[in-house]
C-alpha positions in Angstrom: -40.4 12.4 15.1 -37.7 11.2 17.3 -34.3 12.8 18.0 -31.4 11.0 16.4 -28.0 10.7 17.9 -24.8 10.2 16.1 -21.6 8.4 17.2 -20.5 11.5 19.2 -23.8 11.6 21.0 -24.8 15.0 19.7 -28.5 15.1 19.1 -29.7 16.2 15.6 -26.3 16.5 14.1 -25.1 13.7 11.8 -21.3 13.8 11.9 -21.0 10.8 9.5 -22.8 12.8 6.8 -20.0 15.4 6.9 -17.0 13.2 7.7 -17.5 10.6 4.9 -17.7 13.0 2.0 -14.8 15.0 3.6 -12.7 11.8 3.8 -13.5 10.9 0.3 -12.5 14.3 -1.0 -9.3 14.4 1.0 -8.3 10.9 -0.4 -9.5 11.2 -4.0 -8.5 14.8 -4.6 -4.8 14.3 -4.8 -5.3 11.0 -6.7 -7.3 12.8 -9.4 -4.6 15.5 -9.7 -1.8 12.9 -10.2 -3.9 10.9 -12.7 -4.4 14.1 -14.8 -0.7 14.9 -14.8 0.0 11.3 -15.9 -2.6 11.6 -18.6 -1.1 14.8 -20.0 2.4 13.3 -20.0 1.1 10.2 -21.7 -0.4 12.3 -24.5 2.9 14.1 -25.0 4.7 10.8 -25.2 2.2 9.4 -27.8 2.8 12.5 -30.0 6.5 12.0 -29.8 6.2 8.3 -30.6 4.0 9.1 -33.6 6.7 11.3 -35.1 9.4 8.6 -34.5 7.2 6.0 -36.1 6.8 8.2 -39.2 10.5 8.6 -39.4 11.0 4.8 -39.1 8.4 4.2 -41.8 10.2 6.6 -44.1 13.5 4.9 -43.6 12.0 1.5 -44.2 10.6 2.8 -47.5 14.0 4.1 -48.5 15.7 0.8 -47.7 13.0 -1.1 -49.6 13.5 1.1 -52.7 17.3 0.5 -52.5 16.9 -3.3 -52.1 14.4 -3.4 -55.0 16.9 -1.5 -57.2 19.8 -3.7 -56.2 17.8 -6.9 -56.9 16.8 -5.4 -60.3 20.5 -4.7 -61.0 21.3 -8.4 -60.2 18.5 -9.6 -62.4 19.7 -7.5 -65.3 23.3 -8.6 -64.8 22.4 -12.3 -65.0 20.7 -12.0 -68.4 
């Protein structure tokens, strides 16, 4: 079995095997943290929007009922 040399010329010690995973961890670690924070914020915003949509739907139902009643009033008045 032959002795391997890495880029630094040190026999039997592969620097790339250590530096590549280290570089990936240094770069991807903070990115993952930021993505998790954004995900949590997005979930909170979805919950708030769901409540607002429910309120809007209730208001639309109220207006629809009022319009139906008003149209009925006009129909009764014309006869």
